[in-house]
C-alpha positions in Angstrom: -47.7 41.7 37.2 -47.9 38.5 37.3 -46.7 35.4 34.9 -46.9 32.0 34.1 -43.4 30.8 32.8 -44.9 27.8 29.9 -41.8 25.2 29.1 -42.1 21.6 28.3 -37.6 22.1 28.5 -35.7 22.9 31.7 -32.1 21.5 33.4 -33.0 18.9 35.5 -29.4 19.4 37.1 -27.4 22.7 37.7 -24.7 21.4 35.0 -27.4 19.6 33.2 -27.9 21.4 28.9 -31.4 20.6 28.4 -33.6 23.8 28.3 -30.8 26.1 30.2 -32.5 28.9 28.0 -34.6 28.4 30.0 -33.5 28.1 33.4 -31.1 31.5 32.2 -34.6 33.3 31.4 -36.3 31.9 34.6 -33.3 33.9 36.9 -33.5 37.3 34.5 -37.1 38.2 34.4 -38.0 38.8 37.7 -38.7 42.1 39.0 -39.3 45.5 37.7 -43.2 45.1 39.1 -43.2 41.2 37.3 -43.1 37.6 39.8 -43.0 34.8 37.4 -44.5 31.1 38.1 -42.6 28.2 36.0 -45.3 24.9 34.6 -42.3 23.4 33.2 -40.4 19.9 34.3 -38.6 19.7 38.1 -35.5 21.3 37.9 -33.5 23.5 40.4 -35.7 27.1 40.1 -34.1 30.6 40.5 -35.1 32.0 44.4 -37.6 34.2 43.0 -39.3 31.8 40.7 -42.2 29.6 42.4 -42.9 26.4 40.8 -46.7 25.7 39.6 -47.1 22.4 38.2 -48.3 20.4 40.4 -46.4 16.8 41.8 -48.3 14.4 39.4 -47.7 16.8 36.5 -43.7 17.7 37.4 -43.7 13.8 38.0 -45.1 13.7 34.5 -43.1 16.2 32.7 -39.4 14.4 34.3 -40.6 11.5 32.4 -41.8 13.0 28.9 -37.9 15.3 29.6 -35.9 12.2 30.2 -37.1 10.3 27.0 -36.3 13.5 24.9 -39.5 15.1 25.1 -42.0 15.0 21.9 -39.7 16.2 19.0 -37.5 12.7 20.4 -41.6 10.9 19.6 -42.2 12.3 16.4 -38.9 10.6 15.6 -40.8 7.7 15.9 -44.0 8.5 14.3 -47.2 10.5 14.3 -48.8 7.6 16.8 -46.4 6.9 18.5 -45.7 11.1 19.8 -49.6 11.0 20.6 -50.9 9.5 24.1 -47.9 12.2 24.7 -49.4 15.0 23.4 -53.0 13.9 24.5 -51.2 14.1 27.9 -49.6 17.2 27.6 -52.4 19.7 25.8 -54.7 18.0 29.4 -53.0 18.8 32.0 -51.2 22.8 30.6 -55.1 23.1 29.7 -55.5 21.9 33.7 -52.7 24.3 34.4 -53.9 27.8 32.3 -57.7 27.0 34.6 -55.7 26.2 38.0 -53.5 29.5 37.7 -54.2 32.9 38.7 -51.9 34.9 36.4 -52.2 38.4 34.1 -50.1 37.0 30.5 -49.0 33.3 30.2 -46.0 33.5 29.0 -45.9 30.2 26.9 -42.7 28.1 24.9 -43.4 27.3 21.9 -46.8 26.8 19.5 -48.1 23.4 20.6 -47.7 24.5 24.5 -50.8 27.5 23.4 -53.0 25.5 22.2 -54.3 23.9 25.3 -55.5 27.9 25.1 -58.1 27.4 22.9 -61.2 28.5 25.6 -59.9 31.2 27.6 -59.3 34.4 27.6 -56.1 34.6 29.6 -53.8 37.0 27.9 -50.3 35.1 26.8 -47.2 36.0 24.3 -46.4 32.9 22.7 -42.3 32.3 21.9 -41.8 30.6 18.9 -38.7 28.5 17.8 -37.1 26.5 14.7 -39.1 23.8 15.7 -42.7 25.6 15.1 -42.0 26.1 11.9 -42.5 22.1 11.6 -45.2 22.8 13.7 -46.7 24.6 11.0 -46.7 21.8 7.6 -49.1 19.3 9.7 -52.8 20.4 7.9 -55.1 22.0 10.2 -52.2 23.5 12.5 -51.8 27.0 11.4 -55.9 27.4 11.5 -56.0 25.8 14.9 -53.7 28.6 16.7 -55.5 30.9 15.4 -58.2 29.9 16.5 -56.1 29.8 20.5 -55.1 33.5 19.8 -58.2 35.3 18.0 -60.4 37.3 21.3 -56.8 37.5 23.3 -55.0 40.2 23.6 -51.9 38.0 22.3 -48.1 38.2 20.7 -45.6 35.9 18.8 -42.4 36.2 19.9 -40.2 34.8 17.7 -36.5 34.5 18.6 -35.1 35.3 15.5 -36.3 38.0 12.8 -36.8 36.1 9.4 -39.4 34.2 11.0 -41.3 37.2 11.6 -42.3 37.6 8.1 -44.8 34.1 7.8 -45.9 35.0 11.3 -47.3 37.9 10.4 -48.8 36.5 6.9 -50.6 33.8 9.4 -51.5 35.5 12.6 -51.2 39.1 11.6 -55.2 40.1 11.7 -54.9 37.7 15.7 -51.8 38.7 17.2 -49.3 41.5 17.2 -45.8 40.1 16.6 -42.4 40.9 17.7 -38.9 39.3 17.4 -37.6 38.9 20.5 -34.2 38.1 20.8 -33.1 35.4 23.6 -29.5 36.1 25.7 -26.6 34.7 26.8 -25.0 34.9 30.3 -22.8 37.3 30.3 -19.5 35.6 31.7 -19.6 33.8 27.4 -18.5 37.5 27.0 -15.6 37.3 29.2 -14.3 34.1 27.8 -10.4 34.9 26.6 -9.3 32.2 23.3 -5.9 31.0 23.4 -6.7 28.4 21.0 -3.5 27.1 19.5 -1.3 27.9 16.5 -1.4 24.5 15.2 -4.5 21.5 15.9 -6.4 23.8 17.9 -10.4 21.8 17.3 -13.5 22.8 15.4 -16.3 22.3 17.4 -19.8 20.3 16.3 -22.1 21.0 19.6 -25.4 19.3 18.3 -28.2 16.8 18.9 -26.5 13.3 17.6 -29.4 13.4 14.8 -29.8 12.9 11.6 -31.8 16.5 11.2 -28.9 18.4 13.3 -25.6 16.2 11.8 -26.7 16.9 8.4 -24.3 16.4 5.8 -21.2 17.3 8.7 -20.0 13.2 8.3 -19.9 13.2 4.6 -18.3 16.5 3.6 -15.7 16.2 6.7 -14.4 12.8 5.4 -11.4 14.1 4.1 -11.4 17.9 5.8 -10.6 17.4 9.6 -7.5 14.8 10.7 -5.0 14.9 14.0 -3.6 18.0 12.4 -7.4 20.0 12.4 -9.1 17.5 15.0 -13.4 17.8 15.0 -14.5 17.5 18.3 -18.2 16.7 18.2 -20.6 17.6 21.9 -23.7 16.8 23.0 -26.0 14.1 23.4 -26.8 10.8 21.3 -30.5 10.8 20.8 -30.6 8.6 17.3 -28.0 5.2 16.8 -25.4 6.4 14.4 -22.5 5.4 12.8 -19.8 7.8 13.8 -16.7 8.5 11.7 -13.9 7.6 12.9 -11.6 10.8 12.9 -14.9 12.2 14.6 -13.6 12.6 18.4 -17.3 12.3 20.0 -17.3 12.9 24.1 -20.0 12.9 24.4 -23.3 15.4 25.7 -21.9 18.3 27.4 -22.5 20.8 29.5 -22.2 25.6 29.5 -19.4 25.3 32.1 -17.5 22.9 30.4 -17.8 24.3 27.4 -17.2 28.4 28.5 -14.4 27.3 30.7 -12.7 24.1 28.7 -13.7 24.0 25.0 -14.5 26.6 23.9 -11.2 29.0 24.9 -8.5 26.3 23.3 -11.4 26.0 19.8 -10.8 26.8 15.8 -14.8 28.0 15.7 -17.9 26.4 15.7 -19.0 23.9 13.0 -23.0 22.8 12.5 -24.1 21.9 8.6 -27.7 21.3 10.5 -30.4 20.5 8.3 -33.0 20.8 11.4 -36.0 23.1 11.7 -33.8 25.6 13.6 -34.6 28.9 15.3 -31.8 30.6 16.1 -29.8 27.8 18.1 -28.6 29.0 21.5 -25.4 27.0 21.0 -24.1 29.4 18.1 -24.8 32.8 20.2 -23.0 31.9 22.7 -20.0 30.5 20.7 -20.2 34.5 18.7 -20.1 36.2 22.1 -17.2 33.6 22.8 -15.6 36.0 19.9 -15.9 32.2 18.0 -15.5 31.8 14.1 -18.6 30.5 12.7 -19.0 27.4 10.0 -22.2 27.2 9.5 -25.6 25.3 7.3 -27.6 28.1 4.5 -30.0 27.9 6.9 -32.4 30.5 7.5 -31.6 30.0 10.9 -27.8 30.4 10.1 -27.7 32.6 7.8 -29.1 35.5 10.3 -26.2 35.3 13.0 -23.9 34.4 10.5 -22.0 37.2 8.0 -18.9 36.9 6.0 -16.8 38.8 8.4 -17.8 36.4 12.0 -17.9 33.4 9.8 -18.8 31.2 6.2 -22.1 28.9 5.6 -21.2 26.5 3.4 -23.3 24.9 0.4 -21.4 21.7 -1.1 -18.0 19.4 0.7 -16.3 22.5 -1.8 -17.7 24.8 0.7 -16.4 23.6 3.1 -12.8 23.5 2.6 -12.6 26.3 2.0 -14.2 28.1 4.5 -11.7 25.8 6.8 -8.4 26.8 5.2 -10.0 30.3 5.0 -10.1 29.7 9.0 -7.1 28.2 9.9 -5.5 31.3 8.9 -4.9 32.9 12.7 -5.4 37.2 11.7 -8.9 35.4 9.5 -9.6 33.7 12.0 -9.0 35.9 14.9 -10.6 39.3 13.3 -14.1 36.3 12.2 -14.0 36.4 16.0 -14.1 40.4 16.7 -16.8 39.8 13.9 -19.2 37.3 15.6 -18.8 38.3 19.2 -18.9 42.5 18.2 -23.1 41.6 16.5 -23.7 38.8 19.9 -22.3 42.6 21.9 -24.5 44.7 19.0 -27.8 42.9 18.5 -28.6 39.9 21.0 -27.1 41.3 23.9 -27.5 39.2 28.2 -30.3 38.3 29.7 -30.3 41.1 31.5 -31.4 43.1 28.5 -33.7 40.2 27.0 -35.4 39.8 30.6 -36.0 43.7 29.6 -37.9 43.5 26.0 -39.7 40.9 27.5 -41.8 42.7 30.2 -41.7 45.3 27.2 -43.4 42.4 25.6 -46.0 42.2 28.9 -46.6 45.3 28.5 -47.4 46.1 25.7 -49.6 42.7 26.0 -52.2 43.9 28.5 -52.2 47.5 27.2 -53.7 46.6 23.5 
């Protein structure tokens, strides 16, 4: 079975943070009769995966990724994003017509639009940002036209997205939740936080939507005895409070070997269109408690036994106090790791789920 894997995000270097989950997925998929060609920005491909982008497409995708992708352009307004969107759709249309494959595995709904007019079977991965796309006038109808008349499956990576996708597209496509995995090394991390002064970590792209209420609610709750370390690329011009220890962009190896073992937990008060944040799953696999804003994407992962969902500064203060207790913190961390092992698993298990979905698409 020949699979064309499509993504507009991919790590340029081995220690790059961008698109790391796509690289892990690509490495896990080949096998059991499945071969993979990948259309994506340039970066070190797994030995079993062949590049599908032309040199011109690769260079163009590299420039787009370096500029922050389509999402970054959209923050400047629809008109600013239009040239990039047209360029992406045109190049993808050429690739879909040029390549020979049995199933297109397309990450992000917008990357499926150029399939219009073809009959290729398709599995379309749906992430949180895609739900923002569905708010645009006419977008759901356009995507329904894309999916109609072909063997198709929509694959959200979190179950909370499935009901709406079923309502919008159930007549023209199957809908199946297919969680991403995590590298098995995350489950092997041994936590060793200090009884006092262990940092809480916020690992995120630094934008207003991603930071959410963290700076407003966190004032007075974090200090030298309870530090907050912010890790991630600065993608908007934001003034950081003096009590935030900002360390810039990071990558999985640094999180796994340096930051997660010493941390008290992970915190995300994002207001962004989240799907199922990969860094949150990795933190859970490590055994970190989670404090998160009450979004559907967070509620799908965080339970009372493994962390806290918060809706106010008072709730955040209470959660921090509760999880500062060493026994409570350790118990929550164990519950988080158990949930990650039970419901998500590693990339080998995720690849098995995706290969079964490919076969079901072709058999439908």
